[in-house]
C-alpha positions in Angstrom: 0.0 0.0 0.0 1.2 3.5 -0.8 0.7 6.3 1.8 0.6 10.0 0.9 2.9 11.0 3.8 4.9 9.5 6.6 2.4 11.0 9.0 -0.4 9.0 7.4 1.7 5.8 7.6 2.3 6.4 11.3 -1.3 7.2 12.0 -2.3 3.8 10.5 0.6 1.5 11.5 2.6 3.0 14.3 1.8 0.2 16.9 2.7 -2.5 14.4 5.9 -0.7 13.3 7.0 -0.3 17.0 7.4 -4.0 17.2 10.6 -3.7 15.1 13.2 -4.2 13.9 12.3 -1.6 11.3 14.2 -0.4 8.2 13.7 3.0 6.6 15.0 3.3 3.0 15.0 6.6 1.2 15.1 6.3 -2.6 16.9 9.3 -4.2 16.5 7.7 -7.6 15.3 4.5 -9.2 18.6 2.7 -9.2 18.5 -0.7 -7.5 15.5 0.1 -5.4 14.2 -3.4 -5.5 17.5 -5.0 -4.6 18.0 -2.7 -1.7 14.6 -3.5 -0.3 15.0 -7.2 -0.9 18.3 -7.1 0.9 16.7 -5.5 4.0 14.0 -8.1 4.0 16.6 -10.9 3.7 18.4 -9.4 6.7 15.2 -10.1 8.8 13.7 -6.6 9.3 10.1 -7.2 10.3 9.0 -4.0 8.5 10.6 -2.1 5.6 9.4 1.4 4.8 10.3 3.0 1.4 10.4 6.8 1.2 10.2 7.7 -2.5 8.9 10.3 -4.9 5.9 9.6 -7.1 6.9 7.2 -9.9 9.4 5.1 -7.8 7.9 1.8 -6.6 9.3 -1.3 -5.0 8.2 -3.5 -7.9 5.3 -5.9 -8.0 7.2 -8.8 -6.3 7.8 -6.6 -3.2 4.7 -4.4 -3.2 2.9 -6.4 -0.5 5.9 -6.6 1.7 7.0 -3.0 1.8 5.2 0.1 3.2 5.6 2.8 0.5 5.5 6.5 1.5 5.4 9.4 -1.0 8.2 11.7 0.3 10.2 14.8 -0.7 13.6 13.1 -0.8 15.3 16.3 -2.0 14.3 18.5 1.0 17.1 19.5 3.3 18.0 16.7 5.7 15.1 14.7 4.2 16.2 11.3 5.7 17.2 12.8 9.0 13.8 14.5 9.3 12.0 11.3 8.4 13.9 9.3 11.0 13.2 11.9 13.7 9.5 11.8 12.8 9.5 8.1 13.2 11.4 7.9 16.5 8.7 9.1 18.9 6.0 6.9 17.3 8.0 3.7 17.5 9.6 4.0 20.9 11.3 0.8 21.9 11.9 -0.5 18.4 15.3 -1.0 16.8 15.4 1.3 13.7 17.8 1.3 10.7 18.0 3.9 8.0 19.7 4.0 4.6 19.4 5.1 1.0 18.8 3.0 -2.1 22.0 1.3 -3.4 23.0 0.8 0.3 23.2 -2.7 1.8 23.5 -3.5 5.5 25.9 -6.2 6.5 26.5 -7.4 10.1 28.7 -10.3 11.4 27.4 -13.7 10.2 24.4 -12.1 8.5 24.3 -15.0 6.0 23.1 -17.4 8.7 21.7 -15.1 11.4 18.9 -12.5 11.3 19.2 -8.9 12.4 16.8 -9.5 15.3 19.1 -12.1 16.8 22.1 -9.8 16.5 20.2 -6.9 18.1 19.0 -9.0 20.9 22.6 -10.0 21.8 23.6 -6.3 21.4 20.9 -5.2 23.8 21.9 -7.9 26.4 25.3 -6.1 26.4 23.4 -3.0 27.5 23.9 -1.3 24.2 21.1 0.8 22.5 22.9 1.8 19.3 25.5 0.4 16.9 28.2 2.0 14.9 28.0 1.3 11.2 30.8 2.1 8.8 29.8 3.2 5.3 32.0 1.2 2.9 32.1 2.7 -0.6 31.3 0.3 -3.5 31.8 1.0 -7.2 31.5 -0.7 -10.5 34.7 -2.0 -12.0 34.0 -0.7 -15.5 32.6 2.9 -15.6 32.4 2.7 -19.3 29.8 0.0 -19.1 28.1 1.3 -16.0 28.1 5.1 -16.2 26.3 5.5 -12.8 29.1 3.4 -11.1 26.6 0.8 -9.9 27.1 -2.9 -10.9 26.2 -5.6 -8.4 28.0 -8.3 -10.4 31.3 -6.5 -11.0 31.5 -4.7 -7.7 34.7 -3.4 -5.9 35.7 -1.8 -2.6 38.9 -0.5 -1.1 40.7 -3.0 1.1 42.9 -0.3 2.7 43.1 3.4 3.2 40.8 3.7 6.3 41.7 5.7 9.4 40.2 7.4 12.4 40.8 10.7 14.3 39.8 11.6 17.8 36.4 13.3 17.9 36.8 16.7 19.5 34.4 18.0 22.2 33.7 21.7 21.8 32.2 21.8 25.3 35.6 20.6 26.8 38.0 22.8 24.8 38.2 20.3 22.0 39.5 17.5 24.2 38.7 14.1 22.6 35.4 12.5 23.4 35.4 9.2 25.2 35.1 6.2 22.9 34.1 8.3 19.9 36.1 8.6 16.7 35.7 10.2 13.3 36.3 7.6 10.6 37.5 8.3 7.0 38.4 6.3 3.9 37.1 4.9 0.6 36.2 7.1 -2.3 35.6 10.1 0.0 39.2 9.9 1.1 40.8 9.2 -2.3 38.8 12.0 -4.1 38.3 14.3 -1.2 38.9 17.4 -3.4 35.4 16.7 -4.8 33.8 16.1 -1.4 32.8 18.8 1.1 34.6 18.4 4.4 31.4 17.8 6.3 30.6 14.8 4.0 34.0 13.0 4.3 33.3 10.9 7.3 32.2 7.3 6.8 30.7 6.5 10.2 27.0 6.6 11.0 24.9 5.5 13.9 22.3 3.8 11.6 21.1 1.1 14.0 19.6 2.2 17.3 16.7 1.7 19.6 14.1 4.5 19.4 13.1 6.5 22.5 11.0 9.6 23.0 13.1 12.8 22.7 16.0 11.1 21.0 17.1 12.9 17.8 19.2 11.9 14.8 21.5 14.9 13.9 22.5 16.0 10.4 25.9 14.3 10.7 24.2 11.0 11.4 25.1 10.9 15.1 22.5 10.8 17.9 21.6 13.5 20.5 22.5 11.0 23.3 26.3 10.9 23.5 26.7 7.3 24.8 24.8 6.1 21.8 27.6 7.5 19.6 30.3 5.4 21.1 31.9 2.6 19.2 32.0 0.3 22.2 31.1 0.1 25.8 33.6 0.9 28.5 34.6 -2.7 29.3 35.1 -4.5 26.0 34.6 -4.4 22.2 31.1 -4.5 20.8 29.6 -5.5 17.6 29.8 -3.1 14.6 28.1 -3.3 11.2 28.7 -2.0 7.7 26.6 -0.2 5.2 28.0 -1.1 1.8 27.1 1.8 -0.4 27.3 2.9 -4.0 26.0 6.4 -3.1 29.4 8.2 -3.1 30.3 6.6 -6.4 27.0 7.7 -7.9 27.5 11.2 -6.7 31.0 11.5 -8.1 29.7 10.2 -11.4 26.7 12.6 -11.6 28.5 15.8 -10.4 29.8 17.7 -13.4 32.9 18.8 -11.5 34.0 15.3 -10.8 32.5 13.2 -13.6 35.1 14.2 -16.2 38.0 14.3 -13.7 37.7 10.7 -12.6 38.1 8.1 -15.4 37.8 5.2 -13.0 37.6 4.2 -9.3 39.8 1.1 -9.3 43.3 1.4 -7.9 46.0 -1.0 -6.7 44.2 -1.5 -3.4 40.8 -2.3 -4.9 39.4 -5.7 -4.3 36.3 -7.5 -5.7 33.4 -7.3 -3.2 32.2 -10.8 -2.4 28.9 -9.8 -0.8 29.7 -11.6 2.4 30.3 -10.6 6.0 33.5 -12.6 6.4 35.3 -10.4 3.9 34.4 -7.3 5.8 35.5 -8.8 9.1 38.8 -10.0 7.6 39.5 -6.4 6.3 38.7 -5.0 9.7 35.7 -3.1 8.5 33.3 -4.9 10.9 33.7 -6.1 14.5 32.0 -9.2 15.8 32.7 -8.3 19.4 31.8 -11.2 21.7 29.2 -12.6 19.3 30.2 -15.9 17.8 
C-alpha cells in the first residue's frame, strides 16, 4: 500500500511498526531500489518502509511486503527529518535507516537475522550500533556510467583511518570512545567532497526512544549512543556497503570528467559476504560468535 505521507503511515501503522526491527529506506533515484529492499527483508527486518517520490515503486514482487510513502527526498535533511518523525512513534523499536543502493551487513548475516544480533547487542546494555559506510563501485565505468554494478563490484581494502572526535564543550578534548572515521572514495577523491561529508561513520542502527534525535551528521543526540564500544570490552559493529558516493562522483559535473575510473592498486572485488568485511577490519563481531 502507498501512503501520501509519513504521518499517514504512522497514523495507520505505528503500533505495528513499533514491534521492530524496522528499516527505513529513502530512494533518491530509481537505481537498484528493488535489490535494496530485498536485501533489507533478507536481513530479517520485520517492516521495511520505502520513502520515495511519485513514480518510484518497490516493484510488483515486493509491493505487498514494503510500506511505500510518498516523500520529498530532496528536501534539506530529508532522511534525518523522516527518522526523527519516526522515532517518537516507534519508541522501543530498533530502527535502521539507509538510502537506495546501500546494503547493510553485520557479522554472520548469512546465517543469522538482524533481530538475533540486536537481541545480543541489547543484552550487552547497548542501545545503538556504529556502522561504517563502505564505498562500493563498478569495475567498468564505461559499461556502467552510474558506477553501480552488483556483479562486477569493488571496494577499497585499505586506506581507512580514524581521528579523535573533538568535544567543543571541553575545549576540544577528545570525546570518550568516539572517533571520526575516514576512507574509501571520499578519502581518495576528497577534493570533490565537502569536508562535512567526508566521514564514513553513521549510527544507523539504534533503539528509538522519546526525545532522541538523529543529527544531520548521522550521530544521535544521546552521547553514549555515539560510542563505538562500551567501557569494558569491544562490541559488535556493522557496515553499510554503499554505491552512493560513487553515484554522486559520477553525476556531479565537477568530478565526472575528472575521474576516469575508481579502481586502484588497493581495490578488491566485493564478495557480498560478512566474512570479507571482518577480515578487512571493517566490521567487528565483538563477543558474538
